[in-house]
VEXDREN-707461 format. One record per residue (C-alpha): x, y negated, z negated. Coordinates in pm, whole numbers, padded with zeros to 5 digits, m for minus. Each point is the difference from the previous one (the first is absolute). Layout:
<nodes>
NODE     c1     c2     c3
NODE      X      Y      Z
...
</nodes>
This chain:
<nodes>
NODE     c1     c2     c3
NODE  01897 m03713 m02843
NODE m00082  00245  00278
NODE  00153  00291 m00194
NODE m00206 m00089 m00306
NODE m00317 m00013  00210
NODE  00078  00333  00170
NODE  00075  00164 m00336
NODE m00329 m00127 m00138
NODE m00192  00132  00304
NODE  00166  00341 m00019
NODE m00071  00015 m00373
NODE m00364 m00091  00057
NODE m00032  00273  00264
NODE  00156  00259 m00228
NODE m00240 m00093 m00278
NODE m00304 m00027  00228
NODE  00057  00323  00197
NODE m00116  00240 m00274
NODE m00303 m00219 m00069
NODE m00089 m00008  00369
NODE  00040  00375  00023
NODE m00217  00052 m00306
NODE m00279 m00200  00163
NODE m00027  00251  00285
NODE m00128  00273 m00231
NODE m00377 m00015 m00055
NODE m00118 m00097 m00349
NODE m00110  00279 m00233
NODE m00363  00096  00055
NODE m00007 m00138  00357
NODE m00163  00225  00259
NODE  00255  00202  00201
NODE  00096 m00133  00341
NODE m00174  00175  00288
NODE  00217  00250  00187
NODE  00190 m00127  00301
NODE m00183  00046  00327
NODE  00194  00179  00269
NODE m00026 m00232  00296
NODE  00125  00248  00260
NODE m00098  00357 m00073
NODE  00113  00319  00172
NODE m00334  00005  00182
NODE  00065 m00355  00123
NODE  00345  00101  00124
NODE m00150  00298  00183
NODE m00267 m00219  00161
NODE  00264 m00249  00117
NODE  00216  00279  00142
NODE m00302  00150  00180
NODE m00084 m00341  00147
NODE  00357 m00065  00113
NODE  00029  00339  00169
NODE m00333 m00050  00175
NODE  00101 m00352  00102
NODE  00336  00119  00135
NODE m00173  00266  00205
NODE m00252 m00256  00124
NODE  00271 m00254  00089
NODE  00184  00258  00208
NODE m00320  00099  00189
NODE  00095  00362  00062
NODE m00104  00187  00312
NODE m00142  00351 m00039
NODE  00339  00149  00092
NODE  00180 m00223 m00252
NODE m00261  00079 m00266
NODE  00140  00354 m00019
NODE  00335 m00144 m00117
NODE m00156 m00206 m00281
NODE m00059  00259 m00280
NODE  00372  00050 m00084
NODE  00046 m00379 m00017
NODE m00293 m00044 m00237
NODE  00113  00296 m00213
NODE  00353 m00146 m00026
NODE m00131 m00343 m00100
NODE m00232  00148 m00262
NODE  00276  00224 m00133
NODE  00246 m00288 m00035
NODE m00261 m00220 m00170
NODE m00077  00280 m00247
NODE  00369  00052 m00080
NODE  00047 m00374 m00040
NODE m00286 m00022 m00250
NODE  00142  00296 m00192
NODE  00342 m00165 m00021
NODE m00157 m00319 m00131
NODE m00181  00193 m00273
NODE  00320  00184 m00088
NODE  00193 m00328 m00024
NODE m00265 m00141 m00233
NODE  00062  00289 m00242
NODE  00380 m00017  00020
NODE  00212 m00144 m00276
NODE  00127 m00351  00071
NODE  00342 m00012  00162
NODE  00295 m00037 m00237
NODE  00186 m00253  00213
NODE  00026 m00156  00343
NODE  00207  00292  00133
NODE m00289  00235 m00076
NODE m00239 m00243  00172
NODE  00218  00005  00312
NODE  00021  00379 m00017
NODE m00380  00026 m00019
NODE m00038 m00238  00295
NODE  00244  00210  00203
NODE m00189  00319 m00081
NODE m00334 m00162  00088
NODE  00130 m00133  00331
NODE  00140  00342  00095
NODE m00337  00164 m00068
NODE m00186 m00273  00189
NODE  00237  00044  00294
NODE m00074  00372  00009
NODE m00374 m00070 m00013
NODE  00025 m00259  00276
NODE  00184  00255  00216
NODE m00295  00236 m00053
NODE m00237 m00264  00138
NODE  00225 m00089  00293
NODE  00037  00367  00096
NODE m00378  00034  00003
NODE m00034 m00323  00199
NODE  00250  00083  00277
NODE m00223  00232  00208
NODE m00289 m00246 m00025
NODE  00216 m00303  00083
NODE  00138  00182  00306
NODE m00358  00040  00126
NODE m00103 m00364 m00063
NODE m00005 m00276  00256
NODE  00230 m00301 m00055
NODE m00306 m00203 m00102
NODE m00098  00257 m00262
NODE  00359  00016 m00129
NODE  00014 m00380 m00028
NODE m00291  00000 m00248
NODE  00150  00235 m00258
NODE  00306 m00175 m00156
NODE m00177 m00309 m00133
NODE m00284  00212 m00128
NODE  00242  00214 m00201
NODE  00162 m00308 m00154
NODE  00295 m00061  00231
NODE  00073 m00354  00111
NODE  00123 m00099  00343
NODE  00334 m00167  00059
NODE  00169 m00046  00335
NODE m00278  00202  00160
NODE  00064  00311 m00210
NODE m00176  00129 m00312
NODE  00211 m00057 m00311
NODE m00034  00165 m00340
NODE m00146 m00176 m00299
NODE m00047  00108 m00359
NODE m00375  00010  00056
NODE m00070  00328  00175
NODE m00342  00092 m00132
NODE  00093  00366  00012
NODE  00176 m00057 m00333
NODE m00237 m00257 m00147
NODE m00098  00223 m00292
NODE  00363  00009 m00107
NODE  00059 m00375 m00005
</nodes>
C-alpha cells in the first residue's frame, strides 16, 4: 500500500512539475516585471567602509603621535576592501565549477589570496599597534570581527575586511 501511494505521489509530482513551471512565466500581453532593485550598491559598500574605518579610528582614540602611524593602516584596509570587491565581481562572471574538486580548488585559491591581503593589513598595523596602549589594543580585535576565547582574540569567518567577497 505504501509503495502504491509513493508511486502515485511521485507520478503526480512529475506531471505537475511542468505545469507549475509554466505558471511562473507571465501571460502573453502582461506588462514586463520591473527590474530588480540592487539593495546594496557599490556606493553603499563604500559608505559602510568609510564609516567602519572612521569608527575604528574613533574607537582607538589615537594620540597626535599615533595619528602619524594611521595613514598606512587606512590605505591597507581600503586596498584590501577594493581587491575583495574586485574578486567578488570576477567570481560572478566566472563559469560555474565543473565539479566539487574545482570548487575546493577555487576555495584554496581564494583563501591564499585573502591570506596575502590580511598580511598586508597586519604589516601596516604593526607599527601602530606597537605605539598603542594596552587599553587601545584591547578595543581593536572585537571591532574587526574577532571573538574572544580564553582571554585571547580568536579568528572568525566574519572579518569585515573581506565582507565584499562573501
